C-alpha positions as CSV (number, residue, x, y, z in Angstrom):
1,M,117.6,77.5,95.8
2,S,121.1,78.9,95.4
3,L,122.1,82.1,97.2
4,G,122.5,83.9,93.9
5,I,118.9,83.1,92.7
6,F,117.6,83.9,96.2
7,C,119.2,87.4,96.2
8,A,118.1,88.0,92.6
9,V,114.5,87.4,93.4
10,L,114.7,89.7,96.5
11,F,116.2,92.3,94.2
12,A,113.2,91.8,91.8
13,A,110.9,92.4,94.8
14,L,112.8,95.6,95.7
15,L,112.4,96.8,92.1
16,H,108.7,96.0,92.2
17,A,108.2,98.0,95.4
18,S,110.3,100.9,94.2
19,W,108.5,101.5,90.9
20,N,105.2,101.0,92.6
21,A,106.1,103.7,95.2
22,I,106.9,106.1,92.3
23,V,103.8,105.3,90.3
24,K,101.5,105.5,93.4
25,L,102.4,109.2,93.6
26,G,100.5,109.7,90.3
27,G,96.9,110.7,90.0
28,D,94.7,108.7,87.7
29,K,95.4,105.0,88.5
30,L,94.2,103.7,85.1
31,L,96.2,106.3,83.1
32,T,99.2,105.6,85.2
33,T,98.9,101.9,84.5
34,I,98.5,102.7,80.8
35,L,101.7,104.7,80.8
36,V,103.6,101.9,82.5
37,T,102.4,99.2,80.2
38,G,102.9,101.4,77.2
39,W,106.5,102.2,78.1
40,A,107.1,98.5,78.9
41,A,105.8,97.5,75.4
42,L,107.9,100.2,73.7
43,L,111.1,99.3,75.5
44,S,110.5,95.6,74.7
45,A,109.9,96.4,71.0
46,L,113.3,98.2,70.9
47,V,115.2,95.2,72.4
48,L,113.4,92.2,70.8
49,P,115.1,92.5,67.4
50,W,118.4,91.7,69.1
51,L,117.1,88.6,70.8
52,P,116.1,85.1,69.5
53,L,112.5,84.1,69.2
54,P,111.1,82.0,72.1
55,A,110.8,78.4,71.2
56,P,107.5,77.6,69.4
57,A,106.4,75.3,72.4
58,S,106.1,78.5,74.5
59,W,103.9,80.5,72.1
60,P,100.5,79.2,73.3
61,W,101.5,79.9,76.9
62,L,102.6,83.4,75.8
63,A,99.3,84.1,74.2
64,V,97.3,83.0,77.2
65,S,99.4,85.0,79.6
66,A,99.1,88.1,77.4
67,L,95.3,87.8,77.7
68,L,95.4,87.2,81.5
69,Q,97.8,90.1,82.1
70,T,95.8,92.5,80.1
71,G,92.7,91.6,82.2
72,Y,94.8,91.9,85.3
73,Y,95.8,95.5,84.5
74,V,92.2,96.5,83.9
75,L,90.9,94.8,87.0
76,V,93.6,96.2,89.3
77,A,92.6,99.7,88.3
78,R,89.0,98.9,88.9
79,A,89.8,97.3,92.3
80,Y,91.5,100.4,93.5
81,H,88.3,102.4,92.8
82,A,86.0,99.8,94.4
83,A,88.0,99.2,97.6
84,D,90.8,101.0,99.5
85,M,94.3,100.2,98.1
86,S,95.5,99.4,101.6
87,L,93.0,96.6,101.7
88,S,93.1,95.5,98.0
89,Y,96.8,95.2,97.5
90,P,97.6,92.9,100.4
91,L,94.6,90.7,99.6
92,M,95.7,90.3,95.9
93,R,99.4,89.7,96.7
94,G,99.0,87.7,99.9
95,C,96.7,85.1,98.6
96,A,98.5,84.4,95.3
97,P,101.6,82.6,96.7
98,L,99.5,80.0,98.5
99,L,97.4,79.4,95.4
100,V,100.6,79.1,93.3
101,A,102.1,76.6,95.8
102,L,99.0,74.5,95.9
103,A,98.6,74.4,92.1
104,G,102.4,74.0,91.6
105,T,102.4,70.6,93.1
106,V,100.0,69.5,90.4
107,V,101.3,71.4,87.4
108,F,105.0,71.1,88.0
109,N,105.2,68.1,90.5
110,E,107.2,70.3,92.8
111,Y,106.9,69.0,96.3
112,L,108.2,71.4,98.9
113,P,109.7,70.5,102.2
114,I,107.8,71.4,105.4
115,S,110.1,74.4,105.8
116,G,109.1,75.6,102.3
117,W,105.4,75.3,103.1
118,A,105.9,77.1,106.4
119,G,107.8,79.9,104.8
120,I,105.2,80.4,102.1
121,A,102.4,80.4,104.7
122,L,104.3,82.9,106.9
123,V,105.0,85.3,104.0
124,S,101.3,85.1,102.9
125,T,100.1,85.6,106.4
126,G,102.4,88.6,106.9
127,I,101.2,90.2,103.7
128,L,97.5,89.7,104.6
129,C,98.2,91.2,108.0
130,M,99.3,94.3,106.2
131,A,95.8,94.9,105.0
132,G,94.2,98.1,106.2
133,S,90.8,98.6,107.8
134,G,89.1,99.9,104.6
135,N,85.7,98.9,103.2
136,R,85.7,95.1,103.5
137,R,82.4,94.7,101.6
138,N,84.3,95.0,98.3
139,I,86.8,92.2,98.7
140,Q,85.5,89.9,96.0
141,L,87.4,91.6,93.2
142,P,90.8,91.6,94.9
143,L,90.3,87.9,95.7
144,F,89.5,87.2,92.1
145,I,92.6,89.1,91.0
146,A,94.6,86.9,93.4
147,L,93.4,83.9,91.3
148,L,94.4,85.8,88.2
149,I,97.9,86.4,89.5
150,A,98.3,82.8,90.4
151,A,97.0,81.7,87.0
152,Y,99.4,83.9,85.0
153,T,102.3,83.1,87.3
154,L,101.8,79.4,86.6
155,V,101.3,80.0,82.9
156,D,104.4,82.1,82.6
157,A,106.5,79.6,84.5
158,Q,105.5,77.0,82.0
159,G,106.1,79.4,79.1
160,A,109.5,80.6,80.3
161,R,110.7,77.0,80.9
162,R,109.6,76.0,77.4
163,S,110.9,79.2,75.7
164,G,114.6,78.4,75.9
165,H,115.2,82.1,76.5
166,A,113.5,83.7,79.5
167,L,114.4,87.3,78.6
168,S,112.9,87.0,75.1
169,Y,109.7,85.4,76.5
170,T,109.4,88.2,79.1
171,L,109.8,91.0,76.5
172,W,107.3,89.4,74.1
173,L,104.9,89.1,77.0
174,F,105.2,92.8,77.8
175,L,104.9,93.8,74.2
176,L,101.7,91.8,73.7
177,S,100.1,92.6,77.0
178,G,101.2,96.2,77.0
179,L,99.7,97.3,73.7
180,P,95.9,96.9,74.2
181,L,95.4,99.4,77.0
182,P,97.4,102.3,75.3
183,L,95.6,101.6,72.0
184,W,92.2,101.7,73.8
185,A,93.1,105.0,75.5
186,L,94.2,106.5,72.2
187,F,90.7,106.0,70.8
188,K,88.6,106.6,74.0
189,R,90.6,109.1,76.1
190,R,93.1,110.6,73.7
191,A,93.0,114.2,75.1
192,Q,93.3,113.0,78.7
193,L,96.1,110.5,77.8
194,Q,98.1,113.2,76.0
195,S,97.8,115.6,78.9
196,Y,98.6,112.9,81.4
197,L,101.6,111.7,79.3
198,H,103.0,115.3,79.2
199,D,103.1,115.6,83.0
200,N,103.9,112.0,83.9
201,W,106.0,110.5,81.1
202,A,109.0,110.0,83.4
203,R,106.9,108.3,86.0
204,G,105.6,105.9,83.3
205,L,109.1,105.3,81.9
206,I,110.5,104.4,85.4
207,G,107.5,102.1,86.0
208,G,107.9,100.4,82.6
209,I,111.6,99.7,83.3
210,G,110.9,98.6,86.8
211,T,108.1,96.2,86.0
212,T,109.9,94.6,83.0
213,A,113.1,94.1,85.0
214,S,111.3,92.8,88.1
215,Y,109.2,90.3,86.3
216,G,112.0,89.3,83.9
217,I,114.2,88.3,86.9
218,A,111.3,86.4,88.5
219,L,110.6,84.4,85.3
220,W,114.3,83.6,84.9
221,A,114.4,82.4,88.5
222,M,111.3,80.2,87.9
223,T,113.4,78.3,85.2
224,Q,116.0,77.6,87.9
225,A,114.0,77.1,91.1
226,P,110.6,76.0,92.4
227,V,107.8,78.3,91.1
228,A,106.1,78.5,94.5
229,V,109.2,79.6,96.3
230,V,110.0,82.3,93.7
231,A,106.4,83.5,93.7
232,A,106.4,83.9,97.5
233,L,109.8,85.6,97.6
234,R,108.7,88.1,94.9
235,E,105.7,89.1,97.0
236,T,108.1,90.4,99.7
237,S,107.9,93.5,97.7
238,I,105.3,94.6,100.2
239,L,108.0,94.5,102.9
240,F,110.3,96.7,100.8
241,A,107.4,99.0,100.2
242,L,107.0,99.3,104.0
243,L,110.6,100.2,104.4
244,I,110.4,102.8,101.6
245,S,107.3,104.3,103.4
246,A,109.1,104.5,106.7
247,L,112.6,105.6,105.6
248,L,112.0,107.8,102.5
249,L,108.4,108.9,102.8
250,R,108.6,109.3,106.7
251,E,105.3,107.5,107.2
252,R,104.4,106.2,110.6
253,I,104.3,102.4,110.7
254,S,101.7,100.8,113.0
255,R,102.6,98.0,115.5
256,R,100.5,95.5,113.6
257,R,102.4,96.2,110.4
258,M,105.7,95.8,112.2
259,L,104.6,92.4,113.5
260,A,103.5,91.5,110.0
261,A,106.9,92.5,108.7
262,V,108.5,90.1,111.2
263,L,106.3,87.2,110.0
264,I,107.4,87.9,106.4
265,V,111.1,88.0,107.4
266,V,110.8,84.7,109.3
267,G,109.0,83.2,106.2
268,V,111.8,84.4,103.9
269,L,114.5,82.8,106.2
270,L,112.5,79.5,106.2
271,L,112.4,79.6,102.4
272,R,116.1,80.2,102.2
273,L,116.8,77.3,104.6
274,G,114.4,75.0,102.8
């Protein structure tokens, strides 16, 4: 992986952590997710007329990913109600890179060097060590979501590589996956949505821009570098979230999380050297 792609993926991770930090300050997790996906879909619709269509070979992958990502949005909101976010988020994001790496050797015939496997393992271990001491009886859903993340990552890597235009593929994905939830909310929770939109539209807009840019950079990188490495680097967003918590939100960081951060940094260095 070149230095330019490496830095681009780390920037995508920073974007992911930044918009998540802003969105987490909101109230209703499901309505916040709906605002983010709705804005992402609207912004994509405004830009797509100026871009070429993705190659037809990518359309089946695009359709499957749109379904997977819509399910992901719904299940994440449900997971945060069933289990503490400090436990759910690291489980979802920490397990996914290892699953992508294992499946990537079969799907893409991408065989990583030992340093690459070690780097992915350290990044995932560090993320899992970030998990809080919440209710551990409700971990089945976060673990299933990790499988879902791995699945749509592999599907999107295939789709982006076949599309001939990673940006166009990304925006079509956000348009297709971003519409179902807002349309559902308009029929089922119209009054709540209107009230929440009035007070949180800017938060949703920032989230929509952040998630689109972050994932767009990651998908472009997957057309240039091994999918497993890009997936692992993107999950370093949790490290940036830790820095934002400490430096901007003035939250106290425990010794365990500091050690977990060190594991992630060492893993990132191994990925770069590999």
